[in-house]
ZAMARGU-4260 file (C-alpha; in steps of 0.2 Angstrom, whole numbers, plus 5000, padded with zeros to 4 digits):
<rodrens>
0) 5001/4999/4998 | 5015/5010/5002 | 5023/5006/4988 | 5005/5010/4979 | 5005/5028/4990
5) 5025/5031/4983 | 5021/5027/4962 | 5006/5041/4964 | 5014/5054/4969 | 5029/5052/4960
10) 5021/5050/4946 | 5011/5069/4949 | 5025/5075/4951 | 5032/5070/4936 | 5014/5075/4928
15) 5017/5092/4936 | 5035/5095/4928 | 5029/5091/4911 | 5013/5102/4911 | 5029/5114/4916
20) 5041/5109/4903 | 5023/5111/4889 | 5020/5126/4897 | 5039/5133/4897 | 5039/5130/4880
25) 5021/5135/4873 | 5028/5152/4883 | 5047/5153/4869 | 5038/5147/4854 | 5027/5161/4859
30) 5039/5174/4860 | 5047/5170/4846 | 5029/5172/4837 | 5027/5185/4843 | 5044/5193/4841
35) 5040/5188/4820 | 5025/5197/4819 | 5032/5213/4826 | 5045/5212/4814 | 5034/5207/4798
40) 5027/5221/4804 | 5040/5231/4801 | 5048/5227/4785 | 5032/5228/4779 | 5027/5246/4784
45) 5045/5251/4778 | 5044/5242/4763 | 5025/5249/4758 | 5031/5265/4760 | 5046/5267/4751
50) 5044/5254/4737 | 5036/5270/4728 | 5051/5281/4728 | 5061/5267/4717 | 5049/5275/4702
55) 5045/5291/4697 | 5034/5302/4687 | 5042/5313/4671 | 5033/5326/4658 | 5034/5325/4640
60) 5036/5343/4632 | 5041/5348/4615 | 5058/5363/4618 | 5063/5375/4609 | 5078/5377/4610
65) 5078/5396/4605 | 5095/5401/4600 | 5091/5421/4608 | 5093/5409/4623 | 5105/5401/4623
70) 5121/5409/4612 | 5129/5420/4626 | 5143/5420/4631 | 5144/5406/4643 | 5130/5394/4639
75) 5130/5385/4657 | 5121/5402/4660 | 5109/5402/4649 | 5089/5405/4654 | 5084/5385/4654
80) 5070/5389/4666 | 5062/5402/4653 | 5064/5388/4640 | 5054/5378/4649 | 5040/5390/4655
85) 5039/5394/4637 | 5036/5373/4631 | 5023/5377/4646 | 5014/5391/4639 | 5012/5386/4621
90) 5006/5366/4629 | 4993/5378/4638 | 4989/5391/4629 | 4971/5396/4639 | 4982/5400/4655
95) 4982/5420/4656 | 4981/5423/4673 | 4996/5426/4679 | 4995/5416/4697 | 4990/5402/4685
100) 5003/5402/4676 | 5014/5399/4694 | 5007/5384/4695 | 5008/5376/4678 | 5027/5381/4679
105) 5026/5369/4697 | 5022/5355/4687 | 5038/5351/4682 | 5053/5351/4694 | 5063/5365/4695
110) 5078/5355/4693 | 5074/5351/4674 | 5084/5367/4671 | 5099/5360/4675 | 5095/5345/4664
115) 5092/5354/4650 | 5107/5360/4654 | 5119/5346/4654 | 5110/5342/4636 | 5114/5358/4628
120) 5133/5356/4636 | 5135/5340/4630 | 5127/5343/4612 | 5129/5361/4606 | 5119/5354/4588
125) 5101/5356/4599 | 5101/5376/4600 | 5086/5380/4586 | 5081/5363/4586 | 5061/5359/4592
130) 5065/5342/4603 | 5054/5332/4613 | 5062/5332/4630 | 5055/5320/4645 | 5058/5329/4661
135) 5054/5327/4678 | 5039/5332/4685 | 5036/5343/4704 | 5031/5330/4719 | 5015/5334/4719
140) 5011/5328/4700 | 5023/5313/4707 | 5011/5312/4723 | 4995/5315/4713 | 5000/5299/4701
145) 5002/5286/4716 | 4988/5290/4723 | 4994/5299/4735 | 4983/5315/4735 | 4966/5309/4737
150) 4955/5319/4722 | 4938/5317/4731 | 4945/5328/4743 | 4937/5348/4745 | 4951/5358/4735
155) 4956/5367/4751 | 4961/5350/4758 | 4973/5345/4746 | 4990/5351/4740 | 4984/5353/4721
160) 4970/5362/4714 | 4957/5356/4699 | 4964/5368/4689 | 4980/5359/4690 | 4974/5345/4691
165) 4964/5346/4673 | 4980/5349/4666 | 4990/5332/4673 | 4975/5326/4667 | 4975/5331/4648
170) 4995/5327/4649 | 4990/5307/4654 | 4978/5310/4639 | 4991/5315/4627 | 5001/5303/4632
175) 5014/5316/4640 | 5016/5308/4659 | 5025/5290/4661 | 5033/5282/4679 | 5050/5276/4677
180) 5066/5269/4687 | 5071/5282/4698 | 5091/5282/4694 | 5091/5298/4704 | 5086/5292/4718
185) 5105/5282/4716 | 5113/5294/4708 | 5110/5312/4715 | 5116/5320/4733 | 5103/5327/4746
190) 5090/5342/4738 | 5075/5352/4743 | 5065/5347/4731 | 5060/5327/4736 | 5059/5324/4718
195) 5076/5328/4717 | 5084/5321/4732 | 5097/5306/4733 | 5106/5294/4744 | 5121/5296/4734
200) 5133/5310/4744 | 5123/5299/4758 | 5134/5282/4753 | 5147/5292/4747 | 5152/5298/4763
205) 5149/5283/4776 | 5158/5275/4761 | 5174/5286/4767 | 5170/5285/4785 | 5169/5265/4784
210) 5187/5266/4774 | 5192/5279/4788 | 5186/5267/4801 | 5192/5250/4795 | 5211/5257/4790
215) 5212/5260/4810 | 5201/5249/4817 | 5205/5233/4810 | 5224/5232/4812 | 5228/5243/4831
220) 5211/5229/4836 | 5220/5216/4831 | 5238/5220/4838 | 5228/5225/4854 | 5219/5210/4856
225) 5236/5201/4850 | 5246/5209/4863 | 5235/5208/4879 | 5231/5190/4875 | 5247/5182/4869
230) 5262/5196/4873 | 5256/5207/4891 | 5263/5201/4907 | 5248/5196/4920 | 5245/5208/4932
235) 5235/5220/4941 | 5238/5234/4926 | 5234/5223/4912 | 5217/5218/4923 | 5214/5239/4922
240) 5216/5239/4906 | 5205/5224/4900 | 5191/5232/4913 | 5191/5248/4905 | 5189/5241/4891
245) 5176/5230/4892 | 5169/5247/4901 | 5172/5257/4883 | 5160/5243/4874 | 5147/5248/4884
250) 5150/5268/4883 | 5133/5275/4873 | 5139/5280/4854 | 5137/5297/4856 | 5151/5299/4870
255) 5161/5297/4858 | 5150/5310/4848 | 5155/5322/4862 | 5173/5315/4862 | 5175/5318/4844
260) 5168/5339/4844 | 5179/5340/4857 | 5196/5333/4852 | 5196/5332/4834 | 5185/5348/4832
265) 5190/5361/4843 | 5208/5356/4850 | 5215/5347/4831 | 5205/5360/4821 | 5199/5345/4809
270) 5187/5353/4798 | 5170/5349/4803 | 5156/5339/4794 | 5168/5330/4785 | 5170/5309/4782
275) 5189/5311/4791 | 5180/5314/4809 | 5166/5303/4805 | 5180/5289/4802 | 5189/5293/4818
280) 5174/5294/4829 | 5169/5278/4823 | 5185/5269/4824 | 5187/5275/4841 | 5169/5268/4846
285) 5171/5252/4837 | 5189/5245/4839 | 5186/5238/4860 | 5173/5229/4852 | 5187/5223/4837
290) 5200/5220/4852 | 5182/5208/4862 | 5182/5197/4850 | 5198/5195/4842 | 5205/5192/4859
295) 5188/5177/4863 | 5195/5173/4845 | 5211/5169/4854 | 5208/5161/4866 | 5197/5149/4854
300) 5215/5140/4848 | 5218/5125/4859 | 5232/5127/4868 | 5241/5112/4859 | 5243/5121/4845
305) 5254/5132/4854 | 5261/5119/4863 | 5267/5108/4848 | 5273/5127/4839 | 5285/5127/4853
310) 5289/5112/4854 | 5297/5112/4839 | 5308/5127/4842 | 5297/5141/4836 | 5298/5155/4845
315) 5283/5166/4854 | 5282/5176/4839 | 5284/5162/4826 | 5270/5152/4836 | 5255/5166/4837
320) 5258/5173/4819 | 5264/5155/4810 | 5251/5145/4821 | 5237/5154/4833 | 5233/5169/4822
325) 5228/5160/4805 | 5217/5149/4815 | 5208/5163/4824 | 5208/5176/4810 | 5190/5170/4805
330) 5182/5176/4824 | 5192/5191/4820 | 5183/5195/4805 | 5168/5192/4807 | 5170/5203/4824
335) 5177/5216/4812 | 5160/5214/4799 | 5151/5216/4813 | 5156/5231/4820 | 5158/5239/4804
340) 5139/5236/4804 | 5136/5246/4820 | 5148/5259/4815 | 5137/5259/4798 | 5119/5261/4806
345) 5126/5276/4817 | 5119/5292/4818 | 5120/5301/4834 | 5142/5303/4834 | 5139/5310/4819
350) 5125/5321/4822 | 5137/5327/4838 | 5153/5332/4825 | 5141/5344/4814 | 5140/5328/4800
355) 5117/5333/4800 | 5121/5348/4789 | 5111/5347/4772 | 5126/5344/4760 | 5121/5345/4741
360) 5137/5340/4732 | 5142/5320/4732 | 5159/5320/4743 | 5176/5318/4731 | 5188/5315/4747
365) 5191/5314/4766 | 5186/5330/4770 | 5174/5336/4759 | 5157/5339/4768 | 5147/5326/4768
370) 5134/5316/4778 | 5129/5298/4783 | 5115/5286/4776 | 5109/5286/4795 | 5110/5304/4794
375) 5101/5307/4778 | 5084/5296/4784 | 5084/5305/4801 | 5085/5324/4791 | 5072/5319/4779
380) 5062/5311/4792 | 5060/5329/4799 | 5052/5333/4781 | 5035/5340/4780 | 5034/5335/4763
385) 5025/5319/4760 | 5036/5314/4747 | 5049/5313/4758 | 5043/5299/4768 | 5045/5287/4754
390) 5062/5290/4752 | 5064/5290/4770 | 5058/5272/4771 | 5068/5268/4753 | 5084/5274/4763
395) 5079/5262/4774 | 5079/5249/4761 | 5095/5252/4757 | 5103/5255/4777 | 5095/5236/4780
400) 5102/5227/4761 | 5118/5234/4766 | 5119/5228/4787 | 5111/5210/4781 | 5124/5211/4769
405) 5138/5213/4781 | 5132/5203/4795 | 5127/5186/4781 | 5147/5190/4777 | 5150/5188/4791
410) 5142/5173/4797 | 5147/5164/4782 | 5166/5166/4785 | 5160/5162/4804 | 5151/5145/4796
415) 5164/5142/4782 | 5183/5145/4789 | 5176/5140/4812 | 5187/5126/4815 | 5178/5113/4829
420) 5192/5109/4841
</rodrens>
């Protein structure tokens, strides 16, 4: 009887533990599904808001390249905007009032004159001819074509009035409006006009900064990791250094921005808003991460490798650089790529060193004024125009693509070259 009672107690306890295990598994699975649902919602929201930025509306206009306007001392300074206005007046001869003409001219982007200038400079033979030219439409026309402007709303509640919409409808009926791939989004710099804004300037700024960060952080970080792990004497000083390296890895990134502002800009007087300063700040920020991951990679190499190298007569340096370091390098590369991916997505330290400025020109060197992709996203997100909303999401998609590629490369290197002991 006592045995049956004991077995009953044991079985009841087992049943309780099994139920707790199932509940724990369900809680873990629910947490994963909940996280995935939010991730899908986030990516879907970014994609739905941003994919339309990859195509842009263009308007076809018959342009007469008037010799009286273009045959001047400097063709680059000719009144190309006047040619566009004249063509629009010819296309809509019924428009007579001054305010209506101003609205009519607004159908075409203000950057269209630069397109005509480049055409004439590339082919002076256009002077005196009439050509049908596809010009970039204004952002309001683009928003209308992408259904962001509701035609059914009262005229006072939308950015385009009924007359302007009728002009667009006329151009559509004549086959003079089309949507095409927005190559300018990838080749242009920033602009006050949404239809002309692109990410090339920010992308080049990020590239220059990452190049400086990698050139400094990788050799210094790997060298520091090798010295601390393989050659440094274990004493109180090295313990303090290790603690401070670990603490620096957890310091908020904006603190490094303040350091860059105080040291690189105010003390050394380096150029503000330059990739050189941004790269130096990101180098300081990523260096602790690279040192820590480098030491972990060295620690993962079995002591037997070192002992075998020393046993056959190799020096300490030969054992480290000929045998240990090649085996630890995949882990070091993985840590470096992850650190660089973090640097690519940082904006707070760059805001502190002035890289939040409005930069139109694409930088050609590390000392030219520039911004970075995360900062460009921040600037566009703060703009009131609806067209900048989709460009913000599109820039986020580009940035996420780079981050995914960098992290994917790290995973690939780790899985391909990692040795399991």
